[in-house]
N, C-alpha and C positions, 0 to 999 in steps of 0.2 A: 017233477016233484021229488023232493028229497025223501029217501026211505029211512026208516028207523035204523037199519043196518049201517047205511052210509054215515048217518049222523053220529051213531055210536062209535064207529071206527075213527071218524075225524076227531071226535072229542077225545078219545083215548090217546090218539097220536099227539094231539096238541097239549094234553095235560100230563103226559108221561113223566116229565121231569119234576113238575111241581107236586104231583101225587107221590112220587118217590121221596121228595123232601118231607112231606107231611107224614108219610109212613115211617120215616126214620125217627121221628120224635113221638109219634102216637103209639099206643099199645097195639100189638099185632092184630091185624084185620079188624080194627075198631072203627076206622074212618068210613062214614057213610055220607055221600054227597047230598046236598040240597040244591034245588034250582039248577040242576046239571045242564039242562038243554036251553036255559034262558039265553036268548041271543037276538041280535038284530036280524033283519030280513036275509042277509047273506051269511049263512052259517059257515060256509067254507072259509070266509075271510076272518071271522071272529068266533070260532067255536068256544062256547062257554063264556063269551064276552071277556075273556082274558082274566077271569077270576074263578077260583075254585072255593066252594064253601060247603060246610057240612058239620056233622057231629063226630066226636071221637072220644077216646079216654087217654089220659096220660098218667101213668102210675096208678091206675085204678080210679082216677078222678074224671068224671064226665066233663067235657069241654065243648064249646062251640068254636069253630075255626073258619077263617077265610084267608086266602092267599092270592095275591095278585100274581099273574102268570106272565113273565117277561117273554115267553115264546109266542104270545098272541098280542099283536099290536104293542109290543114293548111293555105290556102290563099297564098301559095308559088307562086313565080314569075317564069314562064317559057317562052319559045319563043312565043307560040301562045297566052298565057295569056298576055304577054307584047304587042303583036300586038293589042289586044282588048283595052288595056289601052291607047296605043298610038293613036288609032283611036278616042277614047273618048276625049283625049286632043286636037287633031287636029280639032275635031268637034267644040269645044269651040272657038278656034281661028277663024275657018272658019265662024262660026255663030256670032262671036263677043259677046259671052255670058260668064258669070263667070264660072269658073271650080271649082267644089267641089270634092275633092279626099278623100276618106275614107280608112284609112289604118288599117288593122288587118292581118298581114302576118308574117310567120316564116322566110321569106327571100327567097333566090334563090332555085330553084329545081336543086340542084347540080348534080343530075344524068344526066341532059341534057348537062353538061359540058359547053363549050364555047357558045353554042346556047342560054343559058339563060343569059349569060353575054352580048351578042349582043342585046338581048331583053331589058335588063336594059339600054344599051347604047341608044336604040331607045326611051325609056321612058324619059331618061335624056335630050336628044336632044329636044323632044317634049315639055317638061316642060320649057326648056331654051327659046324656041320660044314663048311659052304662057306667060311667066313671062314678064310683061311690056306691053303686048298686051291686056290681059284680067285679071280681078282679079282672083288670084289663092288662094284657101282656102283648106288647108289640115287639116283633122280631124284624130287625133290619137285615134282610137276607142279602140284598144286593144294593141297587140304587133306590133311593126313596126321595124323589125330587118333586118340587112344587108344593102345592097345598097339602099333599100327603105328609110332609114333614111336620106340619102343624097338627094333623090328625094323630100321628104317632105320639106327639107330645102329651096328648090327653090319655095317658096310660099310667098305671101304677108301676109297671116295670117296662123298661125299654132295653131289650137285649140286642146287641149288634154282633155280627160276625166281624172278624178282624179286618176284612176288606170291605165291610159295609160302608155305605155313604148315604147321608141324609142332609139335604140342603133345600132351601126355598127356591133355588134356581139352579141352572147348570153350574157345576163347579168352575167350568171354564169362564163363564160370564162373571161369577163372583170374584174369581182370581184376577181377572182383568180390571175389575173395579177397585179391588182392595189392595192389589199388589202381593197377595199371598200366593203361595205355591198351589197350583191346581191339585197336586197330590195330597195336600193336607186339608183343603177346604171340605168341610163336611165329613171328614174321615172319622172312623169309629174312635180313634185315639183322641182327636180334637173334641169330639162330642162328649167323651167321657170327662176330659179335663174341664169342659165348660158346663158340666152338670146336666146334659141332655140325656145321654145314655147312662143307664144304671149299671149295666154289666156288659163286658166284652167276653165272648166265648169263642172257642175253637169249634169247628163243625162237629167234632166228636163229643163235645161237652154239652150240646144243646139239650138233649133229652134228659140228662141227669140234672141240669140246671132247672128246667121246667118242673120236673118232678119235685125237686127240693123246694122251689117256690110254692108250689101248690100244697105240699105237706106243711110248710110253715104257715102259710096263709090260713089254712083250715085247721091248724092246731093238731095235725095228725103225725107229727114227726116223733119218732121214738129213738132215743140214743142209748138208753140203758145206763147212763152215767150215774154214779153214786151221789145221792142228794146230800150226804154227810161228808163229802170229800172236803178236806181242808187244804187251803192253798198257802203253804208255808213260805213260798218264794216271794209273795207279795209284800211290798213295803212302800213307804212314802217315796215318791219319785218314779214309781213304776209307769211304764208307757201304757197308752190306751190299748195297744195290741196285747201286751202282757196281761193286763187286767181282764180283757175280754176272754182271752184264752183260758185263764184260770177260773174265772167266776162262772161263766156260762157252761152249759153242757158241752162236753168235748166234741169238736167238729161240727157244731150246730150253727155257727155264725155265718150268715150270708151278708157280706158287705154290699151296700148300694152306693153308687156314685163315688167309689173309692179314690178316683183320681182327681176329684174336685174338692177344693177347700180342705186341705189335709189337716187343719187344726181340729177338725171334728170328724169322727167316724160314725156312720149311721148304717143300720142294717137290722136284720131279724136274727134272733137266736132262741134257744129254749133254756128254761130253768126247770128242772125236774119234769122235762118233756112238755112244759107249758110255753107256748110261743109268746115272746115279748119283743117289743121294739127296743133298740139300743141306740142311745145318743151319748157318745163318749168324747170329751175334749182331751186334747193332748198338749200339755204345756210346752213340750219341746218343739212344737211347730208354730210358725208365724209369730214368734216372740211370745207365745202363750196367750194370744189375744184373738177374740172372735172378729172375723171380717164380715163385710156385708154378704159376700158369697157364702160364708159359713152359715149365716142366718137363713139365707135362701135354701141351702142344703137341708138344714134342720126342718124348716117350714114345709118343704116338699115332702120330706119323710113323714112328718106328722100327718099329712093328708093320707098317705098310704096306711099308716097305723089306724087312723079313724075308719078308713074303708074296711080294714081287716078287723076292727073292733078288738084290738089287742092292747094289753098293758104296755107301759113304756118305762124303761129304766134309764135315768140320766146319771151318767158318771162324769163328775166334774173335777177338773184340775186346770184352772184357767185364771188369767190375770184381768179379765174384763174384755173390753172392746179396743180395737186398734185405733191409733191416732193417725189420720192421713188427710190427704187433700180432698177426698170425696166424702166429707163428713155428712153432707145432706143425704146421700144414698144410705150411709150407715144408719142415720137416724130413722129413715123410713123402714129399712129392713129389720132393725132391732125392734122397732115399735110393732111391726107386723108380727114378729116372732113372739114377743111378749103377749100381745093380744091373743094369738093362737093358742099358746100354752095355757093361758089363764081361762080360755073358753073350752078346753078339752073336756069331753065327757068320757074320760078313760081313767083307769087306775094308773097313778103315776108314783114312781119311787125314785129317790135321789140318794146318791152316794158321793160325798166329797172325799176324794182320794189324795188331795194335796192342798191346793188353794182354790178358794172361790171368792174372788175379789170383785166388789162393785156390781156391775151389771151381770157378771157371770153368776153371782148368787141370786140376784133379783130375778133373772130370767129363767135359769135352769134348775134352781134348787128351791127357792122360796115357795113357788106355787104347788109343789108336790105334796101328796097326801102323807107319804111316809119318808122321813129324812134321817139318814145316818151319816156319820163322818168317821174317818179313820183317826185313830189316836195320833195326835200331832198335826192334824189338818189345821189350816188357818183360814178364817173367814173374816172379811173386813170390808169396810166401805172403800178404802184405798189401800195400796200396798204399804206395808209397815214402815219401810224406809221413807217413802214419800210423806206418810203421816208424821213420822218423827221429825223430818226436816221442816215440816210446817209448824208442828206444835212446840218443838224445842229449838227453834231457829237461833235464839239468842245463846243458848247453852252450847250449841254446835259451833257457832261463830267464834266463841271465846276459847274453844278447846285447842290444844296444841296440835293434835291429829284429828282434823275435822271428819275425815272419812271413817276413822275408827270410832269416833264418838257417835257418828250417825248410825253406824251399824249396831253399836251397843244399845243405843236408845231405841232403835227399830226392834231389836230382839225383845227388849223390855215391854215395848208397846204391844207387840204381838202376843206376848204371854199374858198381859193384863187385859187385852181387849179382843183378840181374835182367836184365842185358843178354843178348839172344838169343845173340850170338856167344860170350859167356862160357859160357853154359849148353850150347851145342853142343860146346864143348871138353871139357866133362865128360860128354858122351854123352847129354844129354837131348833133343837134336834131331838128325835125320838131316842137316839142312842149314839154312843161313841164306842167303836169296836176295834179290836185288833184286825189288821188287814186280812189275816189268814182266814177269818170267819165270815168274810163278806158273802160268800156263796150261801152259807147256811142261813144267815139273817135274811137275805133277799128271798130265798125259797120260802122260809117261814112266813114272811110278810105277804108274799105273792099268793101262796095257797090260802092264807086267811082271807084275802080279798076275793079270790076267784071261786072259792068253793063254798 
């Protein structure tokens, strides 16, 4: 019969590395295990069932944690292993605490047959309940293969180490089927570019990243930035990066899915130390037009904002939607996005910093509760030159210099129909402002809504 001393010794030896990993991001001596001795009949072969679970704190925030342990049966998922994971997820919901899931697993214990699939089903159901109730953070520490890749996808944040891999099957199998390189299949870089991973971090950055996420999510981040700071460098044509840097509290912006659909930047920041979601389009990317992927990126981010119950600031400089061969997908994703934005039960603020043409205005500006535009911004159903060529086709046709005439008429059309000041007079905007005052106006509007 196994003694407590032997079992404890075997457990400590098997969990040594994974416990060190947890201790590296958790506050000192804060981690306490749960279900530590849960195991099948042969403890020596599978101590702890290849998963460590428990409670800890990160930056002073209490969290629930589980981590698959590759040192035990390659971290594979079986029926009892799944029960342990499910209990950890349920604890997070019951205690109303964030869930941190650490993935390093070869996938299912296929020798168990349907039992391991039922175990995965239980994990998926638990994650489905947790998502939206508590912040769910998945960490791709090593390999995350098989159905676990889907589980990690049901997370607010998916953080991957630079050498992390997440795929629905062995990268070798997928590479043979698709012709891709085995080294790139499911890699952290590929997953970021395709919108699965929200952030890639170095091993030394994980603790700070988790602390930053939790502070932003729970509106506990303090920057000390001056609420009355004026951004004199901002002007029409400024990039999304420049606007974010100048408008929001210094150093507070946490980008999410930054390598995916670069026409739009999404992430969390603070204004006067109040956490907000940021959706900023950049007219210099993708010909200034929203793609289907960009709509998916925004839509996914809105889910996280709803879970965090935080206001959203839309910064728009965009020519509408792209024209391409996959128009059907674009229709579906734009429709989904418009539905989502219009059904939000959150405070929403819009700033037009350049152009908001067609669907860019309809989707990202019109539904917002508070709308301002920079002096000189242009808002219209179609681009001014396209409108001029349509409305003044005969005049352009008879002109000696057709391009010059088109541009002149386009300028006149924009001034008469799409100028921000003109539209504010007819009630479409709450205010037209100098770009340098964007921060002050947003803070005033935000504090009026949240206090």
